[in-house]
N, CA and C atoms as a LAMMPS dump frame, in Angstrom:
ITEM: TIMESTEP
0
ITEM: NUMBER OF ATOMS
315
ITEM: BOX BOUNDS ff ff ff
-5.0000000000000000e+02 5.0000000000000000e+02
-5.0000000000000000e+02 5.0000000000000000e+02
-5.0000000000000000e+02 5.0000000000000000e+02
ITEM: ATOMS id mol type element x y z
1 1 1 N -256.889 -342.293 -0.976
2 1 2 C -258.019 -341.503 -0.526
3 1 3 C -258.005 -340.11 -1.158
4 2 1 N -256.813 -339.504 -1.225
5 2 2 C -256.71 -338.156 -1.752
6 2 3 C -257.101 -338.1 -3.228
7 3 1 N -256.653 -339.06 -4.018
8 3 2 C -256.961 -339.075 -5.44
9 3 3 C -258.452 -339.274 -5.683
10 4 1 N -259.07 -340.153 -4.923
11 4 2 C -260.507 -340.377 -5.111
12 4 3 C -261.314 -339.16 -4.675
13 5 1 N -260.859 -338.434 -3.665
14 5 2 C -261.558 -337.22 -3.241
15 5 3 C -261.474 -336.148 -4.322
16 6 1 N -260.335 -336.053 -4.97
17 6 2 C -260.176 -335.071 -6.046
18 6 3 C -261.121 -335.388 -7.2
19 7 1 N -261.17 -336.657 -7.598
20 7 2 C -262.064 -337.051 -8.692
21 7 3 C -263.526 -336.876 -8.301
22 8 1 N -263.851 -337.119 -7.047
23 8 2 C -265.224 -336.92 -6.583
24 8 3 C -265.639 -335.463 -6.719
25 9 1 N -264.763 -334.545 -6.337
26 9 2 C -265.076 -333.119 -6.442
27 9 3 C -265.195 -332.697 -7.905
28 10 1 N -264.34 -333.214 -8.766
29 10 2 C -264.407 -332.851 -10.189
30 10 3 C -265.706 -333.36 -10.82
31 11 1 N -266.084 -334.587 -10.534
32 11 2 C -267.331 -335.142 -11.084
33 11 3 C -268.538 -334.419 -10.503
34 12 1 N -268.49 -334.132 -9.213
35 12 2 C -269.573 -333.38 -8.582
36 12 3 C -269.702 -331.989 -9.198
37 13 1 N -268.585 -331.348 -9.486
38 13 2 C -268.616 -330.03 -10.122
39 13 3 C -269.19 -330.115 -11.533
40 14 1 N -268.846 -331.145 -12.272
41 14 2 C -269.383 -331.314 -13.627
42 14 3 C -270.901 -331.483 -13.596
43 15 1 N -271.38 -332.306 -12.696
44 15 2 C -272.829 -332.522 -12.591
45 15 3 C -273.528 -331.257 -12.104
46 16 1 N -272.991 -330.636 -11.054
47 16 2 C -273.625 -329.444 -10.489
48 16 3 C -273.621 -328.276 -11.469
49 17 1 N -272.584 -328.145 -12.27
50 17 2 C -272.509 -327.036 -13.22
51 17 3 C -273.569 -327.156 -14.31
52 18 1 N -274.001 -328.361 -14.608
53 18 2 C -274.986 -328.554 -15.669
54 18 3 C -276.422 -328.643 -15.16
55 19 1 N -276.619 -328.774 -13.859
56 19 2 C -277.967 -328.897 -13.304
57 19 3 C -278.901 -327.729 -13.644
58 20 1 N -278.462 -326.482 -13.581
59 20 2 C -279.405 -325.397 -13.881
60 20 3 C -279.961 -325.429 -15.3
61 21 1 N -279.256 -326.066 -16.214
62 21 2 C -279.683 -326.065 -17.604
63 21 3 C -280.519 -327.29 -17.977
64 22 1 N -280.685 -328.219 -17.058
65 22 2 C -281.404 -329.45 -17.366
66 22 3 C -282.913 -329.329 -17.236
67 23 1 N -283.382 -328.436 -16.383
68 23 2 C -284.798 -328.397 -16.08
69 23 3 C -285.254 -326.961 -15.877
70 24 1 N -286.56 -326.745 -15.991
71 24 2 C -287.137 -325.44 -15.691
72 24 3 C -287.557 -325.334 -14.241
73 25 1 N -287.246 -326.344 -13.437
74 25 2 C -287.523 -326.284 -12.005
75 25 3 C -286.345 -325.632 -11.297
76 26 1 N -286.629 -324.953 -10.201
77 26 2 C -285.59 -324.3 -9.411
78 26 3 C -284.863 -325.362 -8.603
79 27 1 N -283.574 -325.538 -8.837
80 27 2 C -282.743 -326.58 -8.229
81 27 3 C -283.316 -327.981 -8.452
82 28 1 N -283.96 -328.201 -9.574
83 28 2 C -284.573 -329.475 -9.965
84 28 3 C -285.657 -329.95 -9.014
85 29 1 N -286.058 -329.127 -8.053
86 29 2 C -287.036 -329.556 -7.053
87 29 3 C -288.289 -328.689 -7.08
88 30 1 N -288.108 -327.386 -6.969
89 30 2 C -289.236 -326.48 -6.823
90 30 3 C -289.745 -326.01 -8.18
91 31 1 N -291.057 -326.091 -8.405
92 31 2 C -291.583 -325.645 -9.7
93 31 3 C -291.396 -324.134 -9.875
94 32 1 N -291.043 -323.751 -11.077
95 32 2 C -290.846 -322.347 -11.413
96 32 3 C -292.132 -321.84 -12.028
97 33 1 N -292.677 -320.738 -11.485
98 33 2 C -293.996 -320.266 -11.91
99 33 3 C -294.018 -319.784 -13.354
100 34 1 N -292.962 -319.09 -13.752
101 34 2 C -292.91 -318.592 -15.123
102 34 3 C -291.948 -319.452 -15.923
103 35 1 N -292.481 -320.278 -16.815
104 35 2 C -291.615 -321.124 -17.645
105 35 3 C -291.335 -320.39 -18.941
106 36 1 N -290.195 -320.456 -19.496
107 36 2 C -288.976 -321.069 -18.977
108 36 3 C -288.223 -320.114 -18.05
109 37 1 N -287.291 -320.656 -17.294
110 37 2 C -286.462 -319.837 -16.407
111 37 3 C -285.575 -318.93 -17.257
112 38 1 N -285.328 -317.755 -16.747
113 38 2 C -284.444 -316.839 -17.472
114 38 3 C -282.985 -317.243 -17.26
115 39 1 N -282.141 -316.712 -18.099
116 39 2 C -280.711 -316.991 -17.979
117 39 3 C -280.163 -316.457 -16.661
118 40 1 N -280.699 -315.332 -16.181
119 40 2 C -280.241 -314.759 -14.912
120 40 3 C -280.525 -315.71 -13.748
121 41 1 N -281.677 -316.349 -13.754
122 41 2 C -282.009 -317.311 -12.695
123 41 3 C -281.084 -318.511 -12.781
124 42 1 N -280.829 -318.983 -13.983
125 42 2 C -279.924 -320.126 -14.158
126 42 3 C -278.503 -319.776 -13.695
127 43 1 N -278.043 -318.561 -13.98
128 43 2 C -276.716 -318.152 -13.518
129 43 3 C -276.682 -318.006 -11.998
130 44 1 N -277.788 -317.558 -11.405
131 44 2 C -277.87 -317.495 -9.948
132 44 3 C -277.759 -318.881 -9.328
133 45 1 N -278.468 -319.842 -9.916
134 45 2 C -278.353 -321.229 -9.461
135 45 3 C -276.922 -321.726 -9.606
136 46 1 N -276.29 -321.365 -10.704
137 46 2 C -274.914 -321.787 -10.965
138 46 3 C -273.96 -321.268 -9.889
139 47 1 N -274.13 -320.026 -9.481
140 47 2 C -273.273 -319.449 -8.438
141 47 3 C -273.502 -320.154 -7.101
142 48 1 N -274.749 -320.402 -6.766
143 48 2 C -275.052 -321.098 -5.51
144 48 3 C -274.465 -322.509 -5.529
145 49 1 N -274.606 -323.209 -6.646
146 49 2 C -274.04 -324.558 -6.746
147 49 3 C -272.512 -324.533 -6.704
148 50 1 N -271.894 -323.473 -7.228
149 50 2 C -270.437 -323.315 -7.134
150 50 3 C -270.006 -323.292 -5.669
151 51 1 N -270.723 -322.52 -4.857
152 51 2 C -270.372 -322.445 -3.44
153 51 3 C -270.642 -323.76 -2.719
154 52 1 N -271.716 -324.453 -3.074
155 52 2 C -272.006 -325.749 -2.452
156 52 3 C -270.899 -326.748 -2.757
157 53 1 N -270.487 -326.826 -4.019
158 53 2 C -269.387 -327.733 -4.394
159 53 3 C -268.096 -327.308 -3.698
160 54 1 N -267.868 -326.006 -3.576
161 54 2 C -266.684 -325.515 -2.875
162 54 3 C -266.667 -325.927 -1.413
163 55 1 N -267.812 -325.84 -0.75
164 55 2 C -267.882 -326.257 0.657
165 55 3 C -267.676 -327.762 0.804
166 56 1 N -268.204 -328.534 -0.136
167 56 2 C -267.982 -329.984 -0.096
168 56 3 C -266.498 -330.291 -0.306
169 57 1 N -265.876 -329.61 -1.262
170 57 2 C -264.445 -329.802 -1.492
171 57 3 C -263.614 -329.406 -0.29
172 58 1 N -263.991 -328.325 0.357
173 58 2 C -263.27 -327.89 1.553
174 58 3 C -263.444 -328.894 2.689
175 59 1 N -264.643 -329.457 2.808
176 59 2 C -264.867 -330.482 3.827
177 59 3 C -264.033 -331.73 3.575
178 60 1 N -263.951 -332.134 2.312
179 60 2 C -263.116 -333.299 1.984
180 60 3 C -261.646 -333.003 2.251
181 61 1 N -261.221 -331.77 1.965
182 61 2 C -259.834 -331.392 2.232
183 61 3 C -259.547 -331.428 3.737
184 62 1 N -260.501 -330.976 4.522
185 62 2 C -260.318 -330.999 5.981
186 62 3 C -260.261 -332.424 6.5
187 63 1 N -261.04 -333.312 5.885
188 63 2 C -261.044 -334.715 6.319
189 63 3 C -259.718 -335.405 5.973
190 64 1 N -259.133 -335.029 4.841
191 64 2 C -257.87 -335.639 4.413
192 64 3 C -256.711 -335.13 5.262
193 65 1 N -256.724 -333.841 5.563
194 65 2 C -255.596 -333.274 6.307
195 65 3 C -255.804 -331.804 6.559
196 66 1 N -254.752 -331.052 6.443
197 66 2 C -254.776 -329.632 6.725
198 66 3 C -255.445 -328.863 5.594
199 67 1 N -256.224 -327.839 5.965
200 67 2 C -256.838 -326.951 4.977
201 67 3 C -255.825 -325.871 4.627
202 68 1 N -255.492 -325.762 3.353
203 68 2 C -254.514 -324.779 2.904
204 68 3 C -255.208 -323.448 2.639
205 69 1 N -254.607 -322.342 3.05
206 69 2 C -255.211 -321.031 2.79
207 69 3 C -255.202 -320.725 1.289
208 70 1 N -256.29 -320.169 0.803
209 70 2 C -256.42 -319.847 -0.616
210 70 3 C -256.593 -318.344 -0.769
211 71 1 N -256.096 -317.821 -1.874
212 71 2 C -256.217 -316.402 -2.173
213 71 3 C -257.19 -316.23 -3.337
214 72 1 N -257.393 -314.986 -3.76
215 72 2 C -258.396 -314.7 -4.769
216 72 3 C -258.115 -315.408 -6.083
217 73 1 N -256.856 -315.689 -6.387
218 73 2 C -256.524 -316.354 -7.643
219 73 3 C -257.141 -317.753 -7.712
220 74 1 N -257.128 -318.455 -6.596
221 74 2 C -257.709 -319.794 -6.539
222 74 3 C -259.195 -319.741 -6.872
223 75 1 N -259.906 -318.792 -6.27
224 75 2 C -261.343 -318.694 -6.5
225 75 3 C -261.662 -318.229 -7.918
226 76 1 N -260.84 -317.37 -8.484
227 76 2 C -261.048 -316.939 -9.864
228 76 3 C -260.878 -318.118 -10.826
229 77 1 N -259.856 -318.934 -10.597
230 77 2 C -259.607 -320.083 -11.471
231 77 3 C -260.704 -321.135 -11.31
232 78 1 N -261.111 -321.42 -10.067
233 78 2 C -262.148 -322.449 -9.88
234 78 3 C -263.492 -321.987 -10.423
235 79 1 N -263.81 -320.698 -10.315
236 79 2 C -265.056 -320.201 -10.907
237 79 3 C -265.007 -320.303 -12.426
238 80 1 N -263.874 -319.963 -13.023
239 80 2 C -263.731 -320.093 -14.474
240 80 3 C -263.855 -321.558 -14.891
241 81 1 N -263.257 -322.454 -14.117
242 81 2 C -263.375 -323.883 -14.422
243 81 3 C -264.819 -324.356 -14.299
244 82 1 N -265.531 -323.871 -13.299
245 82 2 C -266.931 -324.245 -13.104
246 82 3 C -267.775 -323.769 -14.281
247 83 1 N -267.485 -322.574 -14.777
248 83 2 C -268.218 -322.068 -15.945
249 83 3 C -267.91 -322.886 -17.195
250 84 1 N -266.67 -323.322 -17.349
251 84 2 C -266.314 -324.17 -18.488
252 84 3 C -267.022 -325.519 -18.38
253 85 1 N -267.113 -326.056 -17.172
254 85 2 C -267.822 -327.326 -16.984
255 85 3 C -269.317 -327.183 -17.276
256 86 1 N -269.863 -325.968 -17.158
257 86 2 C -271.282 -325.731 -17.439
258 86 3 C -271.567 -325.594 -18.93
259 87 1 N -270.556 -325.543 -19.753
260 87 2 C -270.744 -325.311 -21.182
261 87 3 C -271.629 -326.355 -21.877
262 88 1 N -271.479 -327.665 -21.599
263 88 2 C -272.374 -328.619 -22.279
264 88 3 C -273.852 -328.382 -21.984
265 89 1 N -274.184 -328.076 -20.76
266 89 2 C -275.584 -327.806 -20.418
267 89 3 C -276.087 -326.54 -21.089
268 90 1 N -275.24 -325.517 -21.152
269 90 2 C -275.61 -324.273 -21.82
270 90 3 C -275.862 -324.51 -23.304
271 91 1 N -274.998 -325.281 -23.928
272 91 2 C -275.151 -325.564 -25.359
273 91 3 C -276.453 -326.323 -25.61
274 92 1 N -276.72 -327.321 -24.791
275 92 2 C -277.957 -328.087 -24.982
276 92 3 C -279.194 -327.233 -24.77
277 93 1 N -279.146 -326.309 -23.838
278 93 2 C -280.318 -325.484 -23.537
279 93 3 C -280.527 -324.382 -24.563
280 94 1 N -279.466 -323.704 -24.983
281 94 2 C -279.636 -322.495 -25.778
282 94 3 C -279.143 -322.576 -27.21
283 95 1 N -278.296 -323.523 -27.556
284 95 2 C -277.706 -323.503 -28.891
285 95 3 C -278.157 -324.646 -29.786
286 96 1 N -278.674 -325.721 -29.231
287 96 2 C -279.137 -326.844 -30.045
288 96 3 C -280.552 -326.539 -30.513
289 97 1 N -280.727 -326.608 -31.815
290 97 2 C -282.057 -326.352 -32.377
291 97 3 C -282.963 -327.534 -32.148
292 98 1 N -284.139 -327.219 -31.695
293 98 2 C -285.162 -328.259 -31.532
294 98 3 C -286.213 -328.035 -32.605
295 99 1 N -286.291 -328.984 -33.504
296 99 2 C -287.247 -328.88 -34.596
297 99 3 C -288.624 -329.303 -34.108
298 100 1 N -289.652 -328.579 -34.503
299 100 2 C -290.989 -328.976 -34.095
300 100 3 C -291.381 -330.304 -34.749
301 101 1 N -292.217 -331.05 -34.067
302 101 2 C -292.681 -332.319 -34.61
303 101 3 C -293.499 -332.078 -35.872
304 102 1 N -293.326 -332.933 -36.879
305 102 2 C -294.103 -332.73 -38.116
306 102 3 C -295.592 -332.938 -37.848
307 103 1 N -296.39 -332.142 -38.537
308 103 2 C -297.848 -332.231 -38.367
309 103 3 C -298.354 -333.505 -39.019
310 104 1 N -299.244 -334.159 -38.321
311 104 2 C -299.85 -335.379 -38.856
312 104 3 C -301.114 -335.059 -39.626
313 105 1 N -301.331 -335.778 -40.689
314 105 2 C -302.527 -335.527 -41.513
315 105 3 C -303.702 -336.317 -41.029
């Protein structure tokens, strides 16, 4: 049970870290009035999703057994890991060139 919970949190973090970069909708649900979303809005979504994944992980930890106290180092490392997991979505959104479709005659 413990191993599957760990993998669930890691996969959930990977998916959640890339969600802000997949769409111009706010949390993939609400339409954003000014397209495209700015990087600041995407980073705000990323922080909120970090806390959501953290609460889910904490809930799974409580279900498995005792919740261990964490200090600032734990949160610094998990935030850095979450940002690294967001790298593929960032690259696809901002670094991959999209060539315009060729004009038809």
